[in-house]
SETORKE-674591 format. One record per residue (C-alpha): y, x, z; residue in three letters. Coordinates in Angstrom, 3 decimals, decimal comma. Layout:
% residues N
node v:Y u:X w:Z residu:ALA
...
END
This chain:
% residues 387
node v:22,030 u:-0,665 w:53,830 residu:MET
node v:23,624 u:1,440 w:51,024 residu:GLY
node v:20,412 u:3,582 w:50,784 residu:THR
node v:18,228 u:0,339 w:50,738 residu:HIS
node v:20,439 u:-0,887 w:47,817 residu:LEU
node v:20,049 u:2,390 w:46,015 residu:ILE
node v:16,340 u:2,246 w:46,287 residu:LEU
node v:16,104 u:-1,259 w:45,044 residu:LEU
node v:18,246 u:-0,286 w:42,052 residu:GLY
node v:15,954 u:2,594 w:41,361 residu:LEU
node v:12,845 u:0,571 w:41,595 residu:LEU
node v:14,434 u:-2,078 w:39,205 residu:SER
node v:15,259 u:0,680 w:36,681 residu:ILE
node v:11,713 u:2,017 w:36,911 residu:CYS
node v:10,288 u:-1,324 w:36,472 residu:SER
node v:12,361 u:-2,053 w:33,250 residu:LEU
node v:11,613 u:1,408 w:31,735 residu:SER
node v:7,858 u:1,415 w:32,576 residu:PHE
node v:6,629 u:0,152 w:29,384 residu:SER
node v:8,889 u:2,892 w:27,526 residu:GLN
node v:7,429 u:5,759 w:29,419 residu:GLU
node v:4,940 u:8,117 w:27,860 residu:CYS
node v:2,100 u:8,280 w:30,178 residu:ILE
node v:-0,851 u:10,335 w:28,897 residu:ARG
node v:-2,715 u:10,659 w:32,322 residu:GLU
node v:-5,808 u:8,568 w:33,128 residu:PHE
node v:-6,630 u:7,066 w:36,646 residu:VAL
node v:-10,236 u:7,683 w:37,711 residu:GLU
node v:-12,177 u:4,681 w:39,331 residu:ASN
node v:-8,942 u:2,320 w:39,195 residu:ILE
node v:-9,394 u:-1,133 w:37,487 residu:ASP
node v:-6,361 u:-2,947 w:35,880 residu:PHE
node v:-8,041 u:-6,429 w:36,204 residu:PRO
node v:-7,158 u:-9,419 w:34,033 residu:GLY
node v:-4,677 u:-9,908 w:31,154 residu:THR
node v:-7,222 u:-8,914 w:28,434 residu:ASP
node v:-6,343 u:-9,147 w:24,835 residu:LEU
node v:-9,645 u:-8,203 w:23,628 residu:THR
node v:-12,541 u:-5,802 w:24,250 residu:SER
node v:-13,844 u:-3,151 w:21,929 residu:LEU
node v:-16,308 u:-0,305 w:22,051 residu:TYR
node v:-15,382 u:3,265 w:22,703 residu:SER
node v:-17,369 u:6,520 w:23,390 residu:PRO
node v:-14,962 u:7,770 w:25,860 residu:ASP
node v:-11,735 u:7,049 w:27,620 residu:VAL
node v:-9,730 u:8,959 w:25,036 residu:GLU
node v:-10,990 u:6,922 w:22,147 residu:HIS
node v:-10,296 u:3,810 w:24,067 residu:CYS
node v:-6,632 u:4,932 w:24,638 residu:GLN
node v:-6,277 u:5,503 w:20,805 residu:GLN
node v:-7,453 u:1,888 w:20,274 residu:LEU
node v:-4,966 u:0,500 w:22,601 residu:CYS
node v:-2,215 u:2,770 w:20,942 residu:THR
node v:-2,996 u:1,177 w:17,514 residu:GLN
node v:-3,493 u:-2,224 w:18,810 residu:HIS
node v:-0,131 u:-4,249 w:18,205 residu:PRO
node v:0,100 u:-5,555 w:21,593 residu:SER
node v:-1,848 u:-3,360 w:23,915 residu:CYS
node v:0,154 u:-1,793 w:26,666 residu:LEU
node v:-2,789 u:-0,566 w:28,955 residu:PHE
node v:-6,512 u:-0,450 w:29,238 residu:PHE
node v:-9,458 u:-0,177 w:31,454 residu:THR
node v:-12,721 u:1,511 w:30,129 residu:PHE
node v:-16,235 u:1,266 w:31,588 residu:ILE
node v:-17,860 u:4,535 w:31,657 residu:ARG
node v:-21,387 u:5,397 w:31,142 residu:PRO
node v:-21,967 u:5,902 w:34,956 residu:ASP
node v:-20,992 u:2,365 w:35,542 residu:TRP
node v:-23,930 u:0,740 w:37,639 residu:THR
node v:-22,907 u:-2,922 w:38,440 residu:ARG
node v:-24,356 u:-4,397 w:35,293 residu:ASP
node v:-25,523 u:-3,355 w:31,646 residu:GLY
node v:-22,026 u:-2,992 w:30,452 residu:ARG
node v:-21,175 u:0,763 w:29,227 residu:HIS
node v:-18,546 u:1,905 w:26,898 residu:PHE
node v:-16,423 u:-1,300 w:26,926 residu:TYR
node v:-12,900 u:-0,817 w:26,242 residu:CYS
node v:-10,641 u:-3,751 w:27,572 residu:TYR
node v:-7,226 u:-3,809 w:25,927 residu:LEU
node v:-4,428 u:-5,300 w:27,985 residu:LYS
node v:-0,982 u:-6,451 w:28,111 residu:SER
node v:1,723 u:-8,145 w:30,305 residu:THR
node v:5,296 u:-9,004 w:29,787 residu:PRO
node v:6,398 u:-6,372 w:32,358 residu:SER
node v:4,419 u:-3,636 w:30,513 residu:GLY
node v:2,602 u:-2,725 w:33,433 residu:LYS
node v:-0,454 u:-3,970 w:35,368 residu:PRO
node v:-0,147 u:-6,844 w:37,570 residu:ASN
node v:-2,984 u:-5,511 w:39,914 residu:VAL
node v:-4,590 u:-2,248 w:40,434 residu:GLN
node v:-7,833 u:-2,115 w:42,457 residu:THR
node v:-10,373 u:0,540 w:43,209 residu:GLN
node v:-13,634 u:0,333 w:41,262 residu:LEU
node v:-16,274 u:3,016 w:40,682 residu:LEU
node v:-17,291 u:3,617 w:37,145 residu:GLY
node v:-14,137 u:2,662 w:35,371 residu:VAL
node v:-11,134 u:4,735 w:34,055 residu:THR
node v:-7,672 u:3,242 w:33,230 residu:SER
node v:-4,766 u:4,328 w:31,298 residu:GLY
node v:-1,812 u:3,367 w:29,241 residu:PHE
node v:-0,908 u:3,087 w:25,509 residu:SER
node v:0,580 u:6,205 w:23,766 residu:LEU
node v:3,008 u:4,067 w:21,699 residu:LYS
node v:5,830 u:5,480 w:23,572 residu:PRO
node v:4,817 u:9,192 w:22,958 residu:CYS
node v:4,996 u:9,206 w:18,972 residu:ASN
node v:1,408 u:9,142 w:18,511 residu:PRO
node v:-0,494 u:10,615 w:15,520 residu:ASP
node v:-1,334 u:7,540 w:13,350 residu:PRO
node v:-4,462 u:9,421 w:12,268 residu:GLN
node v:-5,824 u:11,054 w:15,466 residu:PRO
node v:-8,382 u:13,969 w:15,178 residu:CYS
node v:-11,525 u:12,754 w:16,788 residu:LEU
node v:-13,390 u:15,969 w:17,084 residu:SER
node v:-15,634 u:15,263 w:20,171 residu:GLN
node v:-19,448 u:14,624 w:19,736 residu:VAL
node v:-21,631 u:12,745 w:22,118 residu:TYR
node v:-25,057 u:13,696 w:23,258 residu:GLN
node v:-27,392 u:10,821 w:23,982 residu:ASN
node v:-25,100 u:8,144 w:22,635 residu:THR
node v:-25,801 u:5,860 w:19,652 residu:ASP
node v:-23,046 u:4,255 w:17,483 residu:PHE
node v:-24,917 u:1,395 w:16,590 residu:PHE
node v:-24,849 u:-0,476 w:13,240 residu:GLY
node v:-22,472 u:-0,038 w:10,195 residu:ALA
node v:-24,894 u:2,175 w:8,456 residu:ASP
node v:-24,447 u:2,500 w:4,641 residu:TYR
node v:-26,505 u:5,686 w:3,986 residu:ARG
node v:-29,209 u:7,540 w:5,445 residu:VAL
node v:-30,439 u:11,116 w:4,713 residu:LEU
node v:-32,065 u:14,032 w:6,414 residu:PHE
node v:-30,039 u:17,045 w:7,909 residu:THR
node v:-31,164 u:20,158 w:9,728 residu:ALA
node v:-28,863 u:19,358 w:12,737 residu:ASP
node v:-25,853 u:17,263 w:13,880 residu:TYR
node v:-23,345 u:19,828 w:12,521 residu:GLU
node v:-24,591 u:19,347 w:8,926 residu:GLU
node v:-24,552 u:15,470 w:9,475 residu:CYS
node v:-20,953 u:15,631 w:10,624 residu:GLN
node v:-20,113 u:17,793 w:7,635 residu:ARG
node v:-21,659 u:15,257 w:5,136 residu:VAL
node v:-19,801 u:12,652 w:6,959 residu:CYS
node v:-16,571 u:14,372 w:6,760 residu:THR
node v:-17,147 u:15,179 w:3,073 residu:GLN
node v:-18,040 u:11,544 w:2,211 residu:ASP
node v:-14,759 u:9,511 w:1,481 residu:PRO
node v:-16,419 u:6,432 w:2,957 residu:ALA
node v:-17,895 u:7,877 w:6,263 residu:CYS
node v:-15,945 u:7,405 w:9,413 residu:GLN
node v:-18,615 u:8,239 w:12,033 residu:PHE
node v:-22,311 u:9,143 w:12,260 residu:PHE
node v:-25,452 u:9,226 w:14,483 residu:THR
node v:-28,012 u:11,924 w:14,119 residu:PHE
node v:-31,577 u:11,708 w:15,498 residu:VAL
node v:-32,501 u:15,237 w:16,821 residu:ASN
node v:-35,738 u:17,097 w:16,782 residu:ASP
node v:-37,217 u:15,683 w:20,043 residu:VAL
node v:-36,720 u:12,063 w:19,358 residu:PHE
node v:-39,701 u:9,978 w:20,510 residu:THR
node v:-40,459 u:8,675 w:16,965 residu:GLN
node v:-41,401 u:11,810 w:14,983 residu:ALA
node v:-41,024 u:10,128 w:11,587 residu:LYS
node v:-37,377 u:9,559 w:12,081 residu:ILE
node v:-36,328 u:12,789 w:13,423 residu:ARG
node v:-33,567 u:14,778 w:11,570 residu:TYR
node v:-32,133 u:11,451 w:10,278 residu:LYS
node v:-28,444 u:11,301 w:9,722 residu:CYS
node v:-26,990 u:7,773 w:9,691 residu:HIS
node v:-23,501 u:7,655 w:7,817 residu:LEU
node v:-21,498 u:4,755 w:9,055 residu:LYS
node v:-18,277 u:2,712 w:7,743 residu:PHE
node v:-15,313 u:1,627 w:9,577 residu:SER
node v:-12,263 u:-0,006 w:7,897 residu:TRP
node v:-9,275 u:2,415 w:7,361 residu:THR
node v:-7,391 u:0,104 w:4,858 residu:VAL
node v:-5,217 u:-2,291 w:6,916 residu:PRO
node v:-6,515 u:-5,866 w:6,703 residu:ARG
node v:-4,182 u:-8,717 w:7,237 residu:THR
node v:-6,212 u:-10,836 w:9,634 residu:PRO
node v:-4,870 u:-14,226 w:8,292 residu:ILE
node v:-3,024 u:-15,080 w:5,106 residu:VAL
node v:-1,463 u:-18,494 w:4,959 residu:ASN
node v:0,921 u:-20,451 w:2,603 residu:ARG
node v:4,034 u:-21,196 w:4,669 residu:LYS
node v:7,431 u:-22,290 w:3,161 residu:ALA
node v:10,420 u:-20,067 w:4,162 residu:GLY
node v:8,368 u:-17,078 w:4,996 residu:VAL
node v:8,120 u:-13,923 w:2,743 residu:VAL
node v:5,517 u:-11,235 w:3,597 residu:SER
node v:4,745 u:-7,760 w:2,321 residu:GLY
node v:3,538 u:-4,325 w:3,152 residu:PHE
node v:5,018 u:-0,949 w:4,216 residu:SER
node v:5,633 u:1,191 w:0,998 residu:HIS
node v:4,364 u:4,199 w:2,891 residu:ASN
node v:1,003 u:2,584 w:3,800 residu:MET
node v:-2,074 u:4,834 w:3,236 residu:GLN
node v:-4,728 u:2,869 w:1,449 residu:VAL
node v:-6,916 u:5,817 w:0,220 residu:ALA
node v:-7,641 u:9,556 w:0,286 residu:GLN
node v:-5,645 u:11,662 w:-2,152 residu:HIS
node v:-7,304 u:12,340 w:-5,546 residu:PHE
node v:-5,769 u:14,314 w:-8,387 residu:GLU
node v:-7,040 u:11,919 w:-11,117 residu:ALA
node v:-5,359 u:8,518 w:-11,634 residu:ASP
node v:-7,446 u:5,369 w:-11,645 residu:CYS
node v:-7,806 u:2,901 w:-14,495 residu:GLU
node v:-8,235 u:-0,383 w:-12,391 residu:CYS
node v:-10,247 u:-3,215 w:-14,193 residu:LYS
node v:-9,609 u:-6,781 w:-13,352 residu:LEU
node v:-11,009 u:-10,008 w:-15,153 residu:PHE
node v:-8,449 u:-12,851 w:-15,000 residu:SER
node v:-9,890 u:-16,441 w:-14,552 residu:ASN
node v:-13,254 u:-14,959 w:-14,049 residu:THR
node v:-15,750 u:-15,464 w:-11,176 residu:ASP
node v:-18,880 u:-13,327 w:-10,318 residu:ILE
node v:-20,967 u:-15,697 w:-8,170 residu:GLN
node v:-23,356 u:-14,634 w:-5,319 residu:GLY
node v:-24,209 u:-11,309 w:-3,700 residu:ASN
node v:-21,341 u:-11,548 w:-1,043 residu:ASP
node v:-21,690 u:-9,446 w:1,981 residu:PHE
node v:-18,133 u:-9,712 w:3,444 residu:GLU
node v:-15,210 u:-12,095 w:3,058 residu:THR
node v:-11,732 u:-11,016 w:3,962 residu:LEU
node v:-8,123 u:-12,475 w:3,539 residu:PRO
node v:-6,090 u:-10,533 w:1,286 residu:SER
node v:-2,541 u:-10,930 w:-0,332 residu:ALA
node v:-3,609 u:-10,291 w:-3,998 residu:SER
node v:-6,465 u:-9,365 w:-6,423 residu:ALA
node v:-5,092 u:-5,792 w:-6,310 residu:GLU
node v:-5,337 u:-5,844 w:-2,383 residu:HIS
node v:-8,855 u:-7,111 w:-2,871 residu:CYS
node v:-9,793 u:-4,380 w:-5,157 residu:GLN
node v:-8,529 u:-1,938 w:-2,823 residu:THR
node v:-10,626 u:-3,306 w:-0,019 residu:LEU
node v:-13,646 u:-3,263 w:-2,303 residu:CYS
node v:-12,885 u:0,444 w:-3,425 residu:SER
node v:-12,765 u:1,318 w:0,284 residu:ALA
node v:-16,019 u:0,020 w:1,152 residu:HIS
node v:-19,209 u:1,856 w:0,102 residu:PRO
node v:-21,319 u:-1,216 w:-0,377 residu:LEU
node v:-18,916 u:-3,072 w:-2,618 residu:CYS
node v:-19,946 u:-2,996 w:-6,418 residu:THR
node v:-17,687 u:-5,624 w:-7,500 residu:TYR
node v:-15,420 u:-8,552 w:-6,144 residu:PHE
node v:-13,916 u:-11,997 w:-6,757 residu:SER
node v:-10,588 u:-13,024 w:-5,368 residu:TYR
node v:-9,488 u:-16,615 w:-5,101 residu:VAL
node v:-5,740 u:-17,042 w:-5,102 residu:SER
node v:-5,728 u:-20,611 w:-3,756 residu:ASP
node v:-6,971 u:-19,690 w:-0,349 residu:ASN
node v:-6,351 u:-15,845 w:-0,490 residu:PHE
node v:-10,020 u:-15,062 w:0,093 residu:ILE
node v:-11,417 u:-11,715 w:-1,127 residu:CYS
node v:-15,326 u:-11,801 w:-1,638 residu:TYR
node v:-16,863 u:-8,304 w:-1,503 residu:LEU
node v:-20,140 u:-8,256 w:-3,327 residu:LYS
node v:-23,256 u:-5,945 w:-3,509 residu:ASN
node v:-25,560 u:-5,817 w:-6,615 residu:ASN
node v:-25,854 u:-2,454 w:-8,348 residu:PRO
node v:-28,394 u:-3,923 w:-10,835 residu:ASN
node v:-26,224 u:-6,720 w:-12,663 residu:GLU
node v:-22,963 u:-8,365 w:-12,854 residu:MET
node v:-22,806 u:-11,803 w:-14,367 residu:VAL
node v:-19,248 u:-13,168 w:-14,766 residu:PRO
node v:-18,442 u:-16,677 w:-15,664 residu:SER
node v:-15,037 u:-18,409 w:-16,463 residu:ALA
node v:-13,281 u:-19,956 w:-13,630 residu:LYS
node v:-9,617 u:-20,904 w:-13,104 residu:GLU
node v:-7,742 u:-19,318 w:-10,291 residu:GLY
node v:-10,371 u:-16,532 w:-9,660 residu:VAL
node v:-9,745 u:-12,897 w:-10,500 residu:THR
node v:-12,704 u:-10,628 w:-10,405 residu:SER
node v:-13,015 u:-6,737 w:-10,724 residu:GLY
node v:-14,766 u:-3,327 w:-10,285 residu:ILE
node v:-13,781 u:-0,965 w:-7,431 residu:PRO
node v:-12,325 u:2,517 w:-8,284 residu:VAL
node v:-14,100 u:5,806 w:-7,359 residu:HIS
node v:-13,010 u:9,221 w:-6,612 residu:PHE
node v:-9,548 u:8,734 w:-8,153 residu:CYS
node v:-5,979 u:7,740 w:-7,121 residu:GLN
node v:-5,536 u:3,837 w:-7,299 residu:PRO
node v:-2,235 u:2,357 w:-8,147 residu:GLY
node v:0,025 u:1,102 w:-5,234 residu:ASN
node v:2,226 u:-1,291 w:-7,176 residu:SER
node v:0,794 u:-4,170 w:-5,124 residu:TRP
node v:2,182 u:-2,762 w:-1,881 residu:LEU
node v:5,816 u:-3,151 w:-3,233 residu:LYS
node v:5,270 u:-6,949 w:-3,993 residu:VAL
node v:6,936 u:-9,402 w:-1,579 residu:ALA
node v:4,809 u:-12,607 w:-1,465 residu:HIS
node v:7,082 u:-15,735 w:-1,265 residu:GLU
node v:5,872 u:-18,728 w:0,669 residu:GLY
node v:3,006 u:-16,567 w:2,277 residu:VAL
node v:2,784 u:-15,749 w:5,941 residu:ASP
node v:0,773 u:-12,607 w:7,226 residu:PHE
node v:0,020 u:-14,393 w:10,602 residu:GLU
node v:-0,712 u:-12,597 w:13,717 residu:GLY
node v:-0,789 u:-8,903 w:14,611 residu:SER
node v:2,792 u:-8,570 w:15,601 residu:ASP
node v:4,135 u:-5,450 w:17,095 residu:ILE
node v:7,718 u:-7,156 w:17,540 residu:ARG
node v:10,523 u:-8,868 w:15,897 residu:TYR
node v:13,977 u:-7,848 w:15,016 residu:GLU
node v:16,787 u:-10,032 w:13,528 residu:LEU
node v:17,503 u:-8,937 w:10,018 residu:MET
node v:20,105 u:-10,304 w:7,534 residu:ASP
node v:17,753 u:-10,212 w:4,400 residu:ASP
node v:14,242 u:-9,640 w:3,174 residu:LEU
node v:15,188 u:-6,084 w:1,743 residu:ASP
node v:16,383 u:-4,873 w:5,079 residu:THR
node v:13,066 u:-6,126 w:6,719 residu:CYS
node v:10,871 u:-4,515 w:4,124 residu:GLN
node v:12,843 u:-1,113 w:4,633 residu:LYS
node v:12,558 u:-1,334 w:8,350 residu:LYS
node v:8,697 u:-1,620 w:8,043 residu:CYS
node v:8,566 u:1,107 w:5,545 residu:THR
node v:10,362 u:3,556 w:7,699 residu:VAL
node v:8,593 u:2,606 w:10,835 residu:ASP
node v:5,528 u:4,825 w:11,240 residu:PRO
node v:3,619 u:2,229 w:13,096 residu:ILE
node v:4,405 u:-0,825 w:10,886 residu:CYS
node v:1,749 u:-1,641 w:8,094 residu:GLN
node v:3,045 u:-5,010 w:6,958 residu:PHE
node v:5,717 u:-7,545 w:7,762 residu:TYR
node v:6,748 u:-11,217 w:7,661 residu:ALA
node v:10,389 u:-12,324 w:7,268 residu:TYR
node v:11,598 u:-15,852 w:8,005 residu:VAL
node v:14,493 u:-16,910 w:5,813 residu:ASN
node v:16,951 u:-19,722 w:5,789 residu:GLU
node v:14,673 u:-22,248 w:3,969 residu:THR
node v:12,310 u:-22,111 w:6,998 residu:PHE
node v:12,317 u:-25,678 w:8,793 residu:PHE
node v:13,012 u:-24,268 w:12,234 residu:ASP
node v:16,442 u:-22,505 w:12,394 residu:PRO
node v:15,446 u:-21,039 w:15,790 residu:ASP
node v:13,259 u:-18,618 w:13,602 residu:TYR
node v:15,688 u:-17,611 w:10,846 residu:TRP
node v:16,218 u:-14,092 w:10,070 residu:ARG
node v:13,419 u:-12,959 w:12,275 residu:ARG
node v:11,519 u:-9,914 w:10,760 residu:CYS
node v:8,034 u:-9,688 w:12,263 residu:TYR
node v:6,533 u:-6,106 w:12,088 residu:LEU
node v:2,903 u:-5,852 w:12,143 residu:LYS
node v:-0,249 u:-3,517 w:12,227 residu:ARG
node v:-3,924 u:-3,571 w:12,852 residu:VAL
node v:-6,252 u:-0,779 w:14,082 residu:ILE
node v:-7,377 u:1,555 w:11,357 residu:THR
node v:-8,796 u:4,410 w:13,338 residu:MET
node v:-12,753 u:4,529 w:13,314 residu:PRO
node v:-14,210 u:2,160 w:15,801 residu:ALA
node v:-17,955 u:1,797 w:16,076 residu:PRO
node v:-19,342 u:-1,700 w:16,277 residu:LEU
node v:-21,370 u:-0,969 w:19,376 residu:ARG
node v:-21,979 u:2,038 w:21,476 residu:VAL
node v:-25,207 u:2,486 w:23,521 residu:ASN
node v:-27,152 u:4,972 w:25,514 residu:LYS
node v:-29,863 u:6,393 w:23,598 residu:LEU
node v:-31,833 u:9,716 w:24,509 residu:ASN
node v:-32,001 u:12,479 w:21,864 residu:ASN
node v:-29,439 u:11,253 w:19,416 residu:VAL
node v:-25,937 u:12,763 w:18,728 residu:VAL
node v:-22,934 u:10,665 w:17,470 residu:SER
node v:-19,473 u:11,672 w:16,399 residu:GLY
node v:-16,762 u:11,144 w:13,951 residu:PHE
node v:-15,599 u:12,417 w:10,616 residu:SER
node v:-13,259 u:15,233 w:10,838 residu:LEU
node v:-11,134 u:14,171 w:7,882 residu:LYS
node v:-8,142 u:13,775 w:10,012 residu:SER
node v:-8,591 u:17,233 w:11,725 residu:CYS
node v:-7,145 u:20,694 w:10,731 residu:THR
node v:-9,383 u:23,264 w:9,319 residu:PHE
node v:-9,239 u:24,990 w:12,545 residu:GLY
node v:-10,640 u:21,914 w:14,420 residu:ALA
node v:-13,312 u:21,677 w:11,954 residu:PHE
node v:-14,336 u:25,200 w:12,072 residu:HIS
node v:-14,413 u:25,332 w:15,809 residu:THR
node v:-16,387 u:22,073 w:15,891 residu:GLN
node v:-19,080 u:23,043 w:13,441 residu:THR
node v:-19,704 u:26,704 w:14,799 residu:HIS
node v:-19,710 u:26,204 w:18,514 residu:THR
node v:-20,963 u:23,808 w:21,209 residu:ASP
node v:-17,649 u:23,910 w:23,401 residu:THR
node v:-16,746 u:20,389 w:22,429 residu:ASP
node v:-20,192 u:18,896 w:22,861 residu:VAL
node v:-20,051 u:16,223 w:25,695 residu:GLN
node v:-23,253 u:15,337 w:27,603 residu:THR
node v:-23,216 u:11,670 w:28,232 residu:LYS
END
């Protein structure tokens, strides 16, 4: 009986600590069915694990490999969570690999994605196309281009001869985007003061904003944003954005593309502007606390804090937190008072879609990698994975 109680106690401790344990290993041909948060595309299980790690709520995942045969799904990364922190069910299933978030492992916020993928297409998100001699040169161009996060190269035996040697440079958001911005009395929201929003450049930028000015038309993407300066940062990050307009009433940032002309017109409550290029933008907007504004969703967790300043500092020192929302004593429901919600979104490169396609090679920018990793990748084929 004593032994039985000890075993029950150990199992209880293991269950409570499971979600806090660092588990790097994968389990082959094991599915964690159900409890999906969302599904994204990944070229391999390591990338899927990094997506789970950066997602605010993901605790474990199942990845559908290229050798999956039951249907046409390949490269699907299913992000999952449960209150207990562990899968409710584990079943055998050929063609999948499952694993756990690296959140308890002190993960690198900007992981090096040095792998390249033969016969794999990162479909969509193109902003520039050029010809290069090989995939190594295509990857070098992507690494040197501030906007490029991943690429697909068409090799010299591709079926259509006229597009051989084409290097497709592709964009993915690395600037944290607040998914929903709403007005809400009793809530104050803001950003981590340590949040990285651009590559480092020596020259400082001169930011150009036009108050009470709208530039109509040519919208290609609309995003929630906290301020005109936040909107300008988003525009500066996107290679297709030539100028923008920000509407303060509904917190909407309109990214626009027209390299030929810019026709402003007077409009109350709208701020327009021009992106900055190859310079260090100001980050004063990161230090603004927005009263009566809620950055809704993307919660990592909440903690009780005595004041707004403590909440902001908590987010700033937390390497995972990108933005926050604090509920003060003016909020209508006292059950939520003093809650400090720490938040984040995925900012690592993530293709819109991953497909099988013969005689193309895809991969990621090596901006986050050391010189040693870059040197190895571009001078050997040891990291090339045949899919």
